[in-house]
C-alpha positions in Angstrom: 0.0 0.0 0.0 1.5 3.4 -0.9 2.5 5.8 1.9 1.4 9.0 0.1 -2.4 8.8 -0.1 -4.2 11.8 -1.7 -7.2 13.1 0.3 -10.1 15.1 -1.3 -11.9 17.5 1.1 -15.3 18.8 0.1 -16.7 21.7 2.0 -20.1 23.4 1.8 -19.5 25.7 4.7 -20.7 29.4 4.1 -18.2 30.9 6.6 -15.1 29.2 5.6 -13.4 32.6 6.0 -9.6 32.7 6.0 -9.4 29.0 5.2 -10.8 29.3 1.7 -8.9 32.5 1.0 -5.7 31.0 2.2 -6.2 28.1 -0.2 -7.0 30.2 -3.3 -10.7 30.2 -2.7 -11.0 26.5 -3.7 -13.8 24.4 -2.6 -11.9 21.3 -3.6 -8.5 20.7 -2.2 -6.0 17.9 -2.7 -4.0 17.3 0.5 -0.9 15.1 0.6 0.1 13.4 3.9 3.2 14.8 5.4 5.0 12.5 7.7 6.7 13.9 10.8 9.6 11.6 11.5 10.1 12.9 15.0 6.5 12.2 15.9 6.7 8.7 14.5 9.9 8.0 16.4 8.4 9.3 19.6 5.2 7.2 19.1 7.2 4.0 18.6 9.2 4.7 21.8 6.0 5.1 23.7 4.7 1.8 22.4 7.9 0.1 23.3 7.6 1.4 26.8 4.0 -0.1 27.2 5.1 -3.5 26.0 8.4 -3.7 27.9 8.9 -6.9 29.8 10.0 -6.0 33.3 9.6 -9.5 35.0 9.2 -13.2 34.0 8.0 -16.2 36.0 7.4 -19.9 35.1 3.8 -21.3 35.4 2.7 -22.5 38.8 2.2 -26.3 38.8 -0.8 -27.2 40.9 -1.0 -30.5 42.9 -2.0 -33.4 40.8 -2.1 -37.2 40.8 1.0 -39.0 39.6 -0.9 -40.4 36.5 -1.7 -36.8 35.5 1.9 -35.5 35.7 3.9 -34.5 32.6 6.3 -37.3 33.5 5.7 -40.5 31.6 3.3 -42.9 33.4 2.5 -46.5 32.7 -1.0 -47.8 33.4 -1.9 -51.3 34.6 -5.1 -52.7 36.1 -3.5 -54.2 39.2 0.3 -54.5 39.3 1.9 -54.2 42.7 5.0 -56.3 42.1 7.1 -53.1 41.7 7.2 -49.7 40.1 6.3 -49.9 36.4 8.8 -48.2 34.1 9.2 -44.6 35.3 6.2 -44.5 37.7 8.4 -44.2 40.7 9.5 -40.7 39.5 7.5 -37.7 40.6 7.6 -34.0 40.6 7.3 -31.8 43.7 3.5 -31.5 43.2 2.6 -35.1 42.6 0.4 -36.7 45.2 -0.4 -40.3 46.0 -3.7 -41.4 44.6 -4.3 -43.7 47.5 -3.0 -41.8 50.5 -4.1 -38.4 49.2 -0.9 -36.7 50.2 2.4 -35.7 48.5 4.2 -38.6 46.8 7.4 -37.7 48.7 5.5 -38.3 51.9 4.0 -41.7 50.9 5.7 -44.5 52.8 4.3 -47.1 50.4 5.3 -45.4 47.2 7.7 -48.1 45.9 7.2 -50.9 48.4 6.8 -54.2 46.5 3.4 -55.8 47.0 1.8 -52.4 47.5 3.4 -49.8 45.1 1.1 -46.8 45.4 3.1 -45.2 42.5 1.2 -47.4 40.0 -2.2 -46.3 41.2 -4.6 -44.4 38.9 -8.3 -43.7 38.7 -9.0 -45.9 35.6 -8.4 -49.1 37.6 -11.2 -50.8 39.5 -8.7 -52.2 42.0 -6.9 -48.9 42.7 -10.2 -46.9 42.9 -11.7 -49.4 45.5 -8.5 -49.1 47.5 -8.7 -45.3 47.4 -12.3 -45.4 48.5 -11.4 -47.6 51.4 -8.6 -45.3 52.4 -10.8 -42.1 52.2 -13.8 -43.6 54.0 -11.6 -44.8 56.8 -13.6 -46.5 59.7 -16.9 -46.2 57.8 -15.5 -48.6 55.2 -14.6 -51.1 58.0 -18.2 -50.9 59.2 -19.4 -51.8 55.7 -21.0 -48.5 54.8 -21.2 -48.1 51.0 -20.8 -44.4 50.6 -19.0 -43.1 47.6 -15.7 -41.3 48.2 -17.2 -38.2 46.6 -19.9 -38.1 49.2 -17.5 -37.8 52.1 -18.4 -34.4 53.4 -17.8 -32.8 56.8 -20.8 -34.6 58.4 -19.6 -38.1 57.3 -16.1 -37.2 58.4 -17.3 -36.2 61.9 -19.4 -39.4 62.1 -16.4 -41.5 61.1 -14.2 -39.9 63.7 -16.8 -40.3 66.5 -17.5 -43.9 65.6 -13.8 -44.8 65.6 -13.4 -43.2 69.0 -16.5 -45.0 70.3 -15.4 -48.3 68.9 -12.2 -48.2 71.0 -13.8 -47.1 74.2 -16.7 -49.6 73.8 -14.2 -52.4 73.2 -12.5 -51.6 76.5 -15.8 -51.5 78.4 -16.9 -54.8 76.8 -13.6 -56.5 77.5 -13.9 -55.5 81.2 -17.5 -56.9 81.2 -16.3 -60.3 79.9 -13.8 -60.6 82.7 -16.7 -60.7 85.2 -16.3 -60.3 88.9 -16.1 -62.9 91.7 -19.1 -63.3 93.9 -18.0 -62.6 97.5 -18.4 -65.3 100.3 -19.1 -68.1 97.9 -17.5 -71.5 98.4 -18.5 -75.1 98.4 -18.0 -77.5 101.3 -14.8 -79.4 100.8 -14.5 -83.1 101.7 -10.8 -83.5 101.0 -8.4 -84.6 103.7 -6.4 -81.4 103.9 -9.6 -79.4 104.6 -11.4 -81.8 106.9 -10.2 -80.2 110.1 -9.9 -76.6 108.9 -12.3 -74.0 110.0 -14.7 -72.2 107.7 -12.6 -69.1 107.5 -9.6 -70.8 106.0 -11.7 -73.3 103.9 -12.0 -70.8 101.1 -8.3 -70.9 100.5 -6.7 -73.3 98.1 -4.3 -75.6 100.0 -2.4 -78.1 97.9 -5.0 -80.9 97.5 -6.1 -82.0 94.0 -9.7 -82.1 95.3 -9.6 -78.4 96.2 -9.9 -77.4 92.5 -13.2 -79.2 92.3 -14.7 -77.8 95.5 -13.1 -74.4 95.8 -13.9 -72.5 92.6 -14.8 -68.9 91.6 -18.3 -68.0 90.8 -18.2 -65.1 88.3 -21.0 -62.6 87.8 -21.4 -60.3 84.8 -22.9 -56.9 84.9 -23.7 -55.3 81.6 -24.8 -52.0 83.2 -21.5 -50.2 82.6 -21.5 -51.1 78.9 -25.1 -50.1 78.4 -24.6 -46.8 80.1 -21.6 -46.1 77.8 -23.8 -46.9 74.8 -26.5 -44.5 76.0 -23.9 -41.8 76.5 -23.0 -42.2 72.8 -26.7 -42.0 71.8 -27.0 -38.7 73.6 -23.8 -37.4 72.0 -25.1 -38.4 68.5 -28.4 -36.5 69.0 -26.3 -33.3 69.3 -24.9 -33.7 65.8 -26.4 -32.7 62.4 -29.1 -35.1 61.2 -26.8 -36.7 58.5 -24.0 -37.3 60.9 -26.4 -38.5 63.6 -28.1 -41.2 61.6 -24.8 -42.6 60.4 -23.5 -42.6 64.0 -26.6 -44.4 65.3 -26.5 -47.1 62.6 -22.8 -47.5 63.0 -23.1 -47.9 66.8 -25.7 -50.6 66.3 -23.1 -52.5 64.2 -20.6 -52.2 67.1 -22.7 -53.5 70.0 -25.3 -55.8 68.3 -23.1 -58.9 68.7 -22.5 -58.5 72.4 -23.0 -61.7 74.3 -22.2 -63.0 77.8 -20.2 -66.1 78.8 -22.1 -66.3 82.1 -25.2 -68.2 83.2 -28.6 -68.1 81.6 -29.8 -65.3 83.8 -26.9 -63.0 82.7 -27.5 -64.0 79.1 -31.2 -63.1 79.3 -30.3 -59.7 81.0 -28.0 -58.8 78.1 -30.6 -59.9 75.6 -33.2 -57.7 77.1 -30.9 -54.8 77.4 -29.9 -55.3 73.8 -33.5 -55.2 72.6 -34.1 -52.0 74.5 -31.0 -50.3 73.1 -31.9 -51.4 69.6 -35.4 -50.0 69.9 -34.1 -46.7 71.3 -31.6 -46.3 68.5 -34.0 -47.2 65.7 -36.7 -44.9 67.1 -34.3 -42.0 66.6 -33.3 -43.2 63.2 -37.0 -43.3 62.1 -37.6 -39.9 63.5 -34.6 -38.5 61.5 -35.7 -40.2 58.2 -39.1 -38.5 58.5 -38.1 -35.1 59.8 -35.3 -34.4 57.3 -35.1 -34.5 53.5 -32.2 -36.9 52.9 -31.3 -37.7 49.3 -32.6 -40.8 47.7 -29.1 -42.2 47.2 -28.2 -41.6 50.8 -31.3 -43.4 52.1 -30.6 -46.3 49.8 -27.1 -46.6 51.2 -28.5 -46.6 54.7 -31.1 -49.2 53.8 -28.3 -51.4 52.3 -26.3 -51.1 55.5 -29.2 -51.8 57.8 -30.3 -55.0 56.0 -26.8 -56.4 56.5 -26.8 -55.8 60.3 -26.5 -59.2 62.2 -29.6 -58.6 64.3 -30.2 -61.2 67.0 -32.7 -64.0 66.4 -35.1 -62.7 69.1 -35.0 -59.1 67.7 -38.4 -57.9 66.6 -37.2 -55.0 64.6 -38.2 -55.0 60.9 -35.4 -56.0 58.6 -36.0 -52.9 56.6 -36.1 -49.2 57.5 -39.6 -49.2 56.0 -40.3 -45.5 56.2 -42.4 -44.2 53.4 -40.8 -41.2 51.7 -42.9 -38.0 51.5 -43.3 -38.4 47.7 -44.7 -41.9 48.1 -47.8 -42.1 45.7 -50.3 -43.1 48.3 -49.0 -40.8 51.1 -48.8 -37.8 48.7 -52.3 -38.5 47.4 -53.6 -38.5 51.0 -51.9 -35.3 51.8 -53.3 -33.6 48.7 -56.8 -34.8 49.4 -56.9 -37.0 46.3 -57.3 -40.1 48.4 -59.7 -40.0 51.4 -59.5 -43.7 52.3 -55.8 -44.4 52.7 -56.1 -47.4 50.5 -54.9 -48.0 46.9 -55.3 -50.8 44.5 -53.0 -50.4 41.5 -53.0 -52.4 38.3 -51.2 -55.6 38.8 -50.3 -54.6 42.4 -51.5 -55.8 45.8 -53.9 -53.8 48.0 -51.9 -51.1 49.7 -53.0 -49.5 53.0 -51.5 -46.4 54.6 -50.3 -48.0 57.9 -47.2 -46.7 59.8 -45.6 -47.3 63.2 -46.6 -44.9 65.9 -43.1 -43.4 66.1 -43.3 -42.5 62.4 -46.8 -41.0 62.8 -45.6 -38.8 65.7 -42.6 -37.6 63.6 -44.8 -36.7 60.7 -47.2 -34.8 62.9 -44.3 -32.7 64.3 -43.0 -32.1 60.8 -46.3 -30.9 59.4 -46.9 -28.7 62.4 -43.5 -27.0 61.9 -44.5 -26.3 58.3 -48.0 -25.0 59.3 -49.6 -27.6 57.0 -52.5 -28.3 59.2 -54.9 -29.2 56.4 -52.5 -31.9 55.2 -52.1 -33.0 58.8 -55.8 -33.4 59.2 -56.1 -35.5 56.0 -53.2 -37.7 57.1 -54.5 -38.4 60.6 -58.0 -39.2 59.3 -56.8 -42.2 57.3 -53.5 -43.4 58.6 -53.7 -46.7 60.5 -51.3 -47.9 63.2 -52.5 -49.9 66.3 -55.8 -51.5 67.2 -56.5 -52.3 63.6 -55.7 -55.9 62.8 -57.2 -55.8 59.3 -55.1 -52.8 58.3 -52.0 -54.4 59.9 -52.5 -57.6 57.8 -53.0 -55.7 54.6 -50.0 -53.5 55.3 -47.7 -56.4 56.1 -48.6 -58.2 52.8 -48.5 -55.0 50.7 -45.5 -54.8 48.3 -42.8 -52.4 49.2 -40.4 -50.8 46.6 -38.3 -53.7 45.3 -41.1 -56.3 45.1 -40.9 -57.3 48.8 -43.4 -57.0 51.7 -43.0 -56.5 55.4 -44.2 -60.1 56.0 -41.1 -61.4 54.4 -39.0 -59.9 57.2 -40.9 -61.4 60.1 -39.1 -63.6 62.5 -40.7 -66.8 63.8 -41.3 -65.2 67.2 -43.0 -62.2 65.5 -45.1 -64.5 63.3 -46.4 -66.4 66.3 -47.1 -63.2 68.2 -49.2 -62.0 65.3 -51.1 -65.3 65.2 -51.8 -64.8 68.9 -53.1 -61.2 68.2 -55.4 -62.3 65.4 -56.9 -65.3 67.2 -57.1 -64.1 70.8 -58.2 -60.5 70.2 -55.5 -59.2 72.6 -52.4 -57.1 71.8 -49.3 -56.0 73.8 -49.8 -53.1 76.2 -47.3 -50.5 74.9 -45.9 -48.5 77.9 -43.8 -45.5 77.1 -40.5 -45.0 79.0 -38.9 -41.7 79.9 -35.4 -41.1 78.5 -33.5 -39.5 81.3 -30.9 -38.1 78.9 -33.2 -35.7 77.0 -36.6 -36.1 78.7 -38.2 -37.6 75.6 -40.6 -40.5 75.8 -39.4 -43.8 74.3 -41.7 -46.6 73.0 -40.1 -50.0 73.6 -40.6 -53.0 71.3 -44.3 -53.9 71.8 -43.8 -57.6 71.1 -41.5 -58.0 74.1 -44.3 -56.8 76.4 -45.4 -59.2 79.1 -48.8 -57.5 79.5 -51.5 -58.0 76.8 -54.8 -56.2 76.8 -58.0 -56.7 74.7 -58.2 -54.8 71.4 -60.9 -52.2 71.8 -63.4 -52.0 69.0 -62.1 -55.0 67.1 -63.2 -58.6 66.9 -60.8 -61.5 66.4 -60.4 -62.8 62.9 -62.2 -65.7 61.4 -60.1 -68.8 61.5 -60.0 -69.1 57.7 -58.7 -65.5 57.4 -56.0 -66.3 60.0 -55.0 -69.4 58.0 -54.9 -67.4 54.7 -52.6 -64.8 56.4 -50.4 -67.5 57.8 -50.1 -69.3 54.4 -49.2 -66.1 52.6 -46.5 -65.3 55.2 -45.1 -68.9 54.9 -45.0 -68.4 51.1 -42.9 -65.3 51.2 -40.8 -65.8 54.3 -38.2 -68.6 54.1 -37.1 -68.3 57.8 -40.6 -68.7 59.1 -41.2 -71.5 56.6 -38.3 -73.5 57.9 -39.1 -73.0 61.6 -40.5 -76.2 63.2 -42.1 -74.5 66.2 -44.0 -72.2 63.9 -45.7 -75.2 62.2 -46.6 -76.9 65.5 -48.2 -73.6 66.8 -50.0 -73.1 63.5 -51.5 -76.6 63.5 -52.5 -76.1 67.2 -54.2 -72.8 66.4 -56.1 -74.2 63.4 -57.3 -77.2 65.3 -58.4 -75.3 68.3 -61.8 -73.9 69.3 -60.3 -70.7 70.6 -57.1 -69.1 71.9 -56.8 -67.8 75.4 -55.5 -64.3 76.1 -52.2 -65.9 77.1 -51.9 -67.3 73.6 -52.6 -70.9 74.4 -54.8 -72.7 71.9 -57.6 -74.7 73.4 -58.0 -77.8 71.3 -61.3 -79.1 69.9 -62.3 -82.6 68.9 -63.1 -82.9 65.2 -64.8 -86.0 63.7 -63.1 -87.8 60.9 -64.7 -87.1 57.5 -65.4 -89.9 55.1 -62.5 -90.9 52.8 -64.2 -89.5 49.7 -64.4 -86.0 51.3 -60.8 -86.3 52.4 -59.6 -87.1 48.9 -61.5 -84.4 47.2 -60.6 -81.8 49.8 -56.9 -82.8 49.7 -56.9 -82.2 45.9 -58.6 -78.9 46.3 -56.0 -77.9 49.0 -53.2 -78.9 46.7 -54.6 -76.6 44.0 -55.0 -73.7 46.4 -51.4 -74.0 47.6 -50.1 -74.4 44.0 -51.8 -71.2 43.0 -50.3 -69.5 46.1 -46.8 -70.6 45.1 -47.1 -69.5 41.5 -49.1 -66.2 41.8 -48.6 -65.2 45.5 -52.4 -65.0 45.7 -54.7 -67.3 47.7 -58.3 -67.8 46.8 -60.5 -70.2 48.8 -64.0 -70.7 47.6 -67.0 -71.2 49.9 -67.4 -74.8 48.5 -64.1 -75.7 50.1 -65.5 -75.2 53.6 -68.9 -76.8 53.0 -69.7 -79.9 54.9 -66.7 -80.0 57.3 -65.3 -76.5 57.5 -63.1 -77.1 60.6 -61.6 -80.3 59.1 -61.1 -78.6 55.7 -59.0 -75.8 57.3 -57.0 -78.4 59.2 -56.4 -80.5 56.1 -55.3 -77.4 54.2 -52.7 -76.5 56.9 -51.6 -80.1 57.0 -51.1 -80.2 53.3 -48.9 -77.1 53.6 -46.9 -78.9 56.2 -46.4 -81.8 53.8 -45.1 -79.4 51.2 -42.7 -78.2 53.8 -41.5 -81.8 54.4 -40.9 -82.4 50.7 -39.3 -79.1 50.2 -36.2 -80.0 52.3 -35.0 -82.5 54.8 -37.6 -82.6 57.5 -35.5 -84.0 60.3 -35.7 -80.7 62.3 -39.5 -80.7 62.1 -40.0 -84.4 62.4 -38.5 -84.4 65.9 -41.2 -82.0 67.0 -43.9 -84.0 65.3 -42.8 -87.3 66.7 -42.6 -85.8 70.2 -46.4 -85.1 69.9 -47.2 -88.6 68.5 -48.4 -90.2 71.7 -50.1 -87.0 72.8 -51.9 -86.7 69.5 -53.1 -90.2 69.6 -54.8 -89.6 73.0 -56.1 -86.1 72.6 -57.9 -83.9 70.1 -54.9 -83.9 67.7 -55.6 -87.4 66.4 -56.9 -85.9 63.1 -53.7 -84.1 62.4 -51.7 -87.3 62.8 -54.1 -89.2 60.6 -53.9 -86.5 57.8 -50.1 -86.7 57.9 -50.2 -90.5 57.6 -52.6 -90.3 54.7 -50.0 -88.6 52.5 -47.2 -91.1 53.2 -49.4 -94.2 52.8 -49.7 -93.6 49.0 -47.4 -95.5 46.7 -46.5 -92.3 44.8 -44.6 -91.0 47.8 -41.1 -92.4 47.7 -38.5 -91.0 50.0 -34.8 -91.5 49.6 -33.4 -93.3 52.7 -30.1 -91.4 52.4 -31.8 -88.1 52.3 -34.6 -88.9 54.7 -33.1 -91.3 57.3 -36.3 -91.2 59.3 -38.4 -92.8 56.6 -38.6 -96.0 58.8 -40.2 -94.0 61.5 -42.9 -92.8 59.1 -43.6 -96.4 58.1 -44.4 -97.2 61.7 -46.3 -94.0 62.4 -49.7 -95.8 62.8 -48.5 -98.7 64.9 
C-alpha cells in the first residue's frame, strides 16, 4: 500500500473565511500526507515502553495425581510387584492417589506388593483401595458411601464412631472378665480341709480335690456397657441429622453382637438390654428419616447397610427401615386430598393400606406442624392406621414395598407367632412408654416384648380361615418362618383349636373324621390352592371348600402345607417335634392331624430316599 495517499476534502461551509482565501478560494483541495519523522519515532518509543517486559516467571504447577503428571506414566489394572517403568519418578506437586498426600510423603510409594506409585483412577482395584482409604472407619463398618460423598458430616461421624469403637471395646472386655461373687464357696470333703475352720476353707491348700470344690463364681454386669452406649446415643443426638443417623446405625453394628459367657440369667439380661437399646436407637433413626429430607441415594445406602446388620434372632425390629418417603404415591395422594380412604389398588399390584408405626406418625405430625400444614395433617390423621387395627395391619404387612418385597417377608418366627396370637385371641401387647433421662423424651419399647397383653378395643378376632390365609401367605414369602418347626406346630395347634386364650394358648377341639371321599376331594382342592399361592402369591378359597366339614377342611389345608414343607427340604428338624407329639396326639384332640399326615405317606406315589430322609422308617411305623 503506498504511503502518500491523496485526500479530497469537500466543504459546503458558508463561513469558511480565511481557510478558503488561504487556499486560493478553492472548494476542492487535494492534500498530501506529510510524515513527521520525529513524531513517528516518539510514538514508537511510547509503544515500546508499554510492551516492555519487566519480570518473567514460570507457570505454577498445581498439585496433581501421579498419573496426570507430565512425566511419563505406565498404566496397569493391578500391578503391585514393583514400580512400572518410570512410575516411581515424581515432581514436587505429585500426590499419592491412595494416601491423598504428596508422593514424597507416601511411605508405600515403591514398596513391592503395594506400590502406590502405580495407582490411577482408571483401575477398579486402585479406585476401590482409594475409597477404602478415604472412608476410613466407615468402610470397616461396611458403609457403601462413595468417596465423593465424604463431606464434613460423614467425616465427623467417622471420627466419632472410631473413638466410640475403641472405648466400647475396652468396656466390653472388662465386662467379659466378670467379677467374683463374695463369700461363695463349696464345702470341701478333701483330707487337707477336713479339720480346717470355715474361714480358711475358702483358701486353696495343695490338694487336688480343692480345685473341684473351691472355685470362683463369676458374675457379669452389663450396666456399665449399656450406660456407655446410652452416652454415645445422647452425643449423637447433638450432631447434624446426617452425621447423627450414620453414627446411630454404625453404633448398632458395634454392639449388636455383644453376648455374655455367664449363666442363663446373665444372658437373658444382656438380651433384654440389647433389645431395649436397639429399639431406642432405631426410634431416633426413624424420626430423622421422617423429619429431614435426605437424598434418595443416601437413604438407599443406609437401607443397604441396615439390611446387612446381624440382628439377634429374638429381635423384633423389621429388617427394613420401612419409612415411606414424603413423595410416596399413596402418602402424597392422601396429603393432597386426592385419596380419602388411605387405600390404593393399582393395576397388577397388591392392595396397599397407609399404615405406619406410631413413632413415624408422631414424627410426621411434628414435621407438618412445623411447616404449618394443618390441612395436610388433618387429612393424614383421618386415614392413617397404626395400632388397634388388625385388618389394616395384615394388609400393610402383605403389601408390596419398593423392590417387590413386603414386610411379612422380614418377620421372625417369634414375631409371626405373636401376630397369630393377636389375630386369634383379640389381645395385643400393652405398649408402655419409657422416659429417656438423657433428654426427657418418651421412648416406646418394642411392643412384642411386652409381658402385658390387653384386649383390642373396637375390634373382633379374625375368622379362622382369614387367619389361615394370612399364615399361608407369610409362609410363602418368608423362608425363615417357613423353615421353623415350632411355627408349624403352633399353626396346627391354632387351626385345630376352638379358641385361643389371652395368654396365647390354643384350646383344642375334637373334630370328627370325615369320610374318605371327602378327604380325597378336599386334599386335591387344598393342593390346587397351595399351588396357586406358590405361582401367583395370591390365595383364593371358595366357599365350597368349607362346605360340609369347615373345621376339618381348614386343618387339612394346613396339614397339606406342612407336607409341602416336608418335601421341600430335609424334614429332620420338624420331624423331631412332630414325633414328640405322636403319643399326645393319639390320645387327645390332635388325632386328626396325625391321621392326615399319615394319609400322605401311605400312598405308593410317595417315595423318600433313605439317604436323604433317614427317618423314613419312623414314618412307616407311624400308625403302629
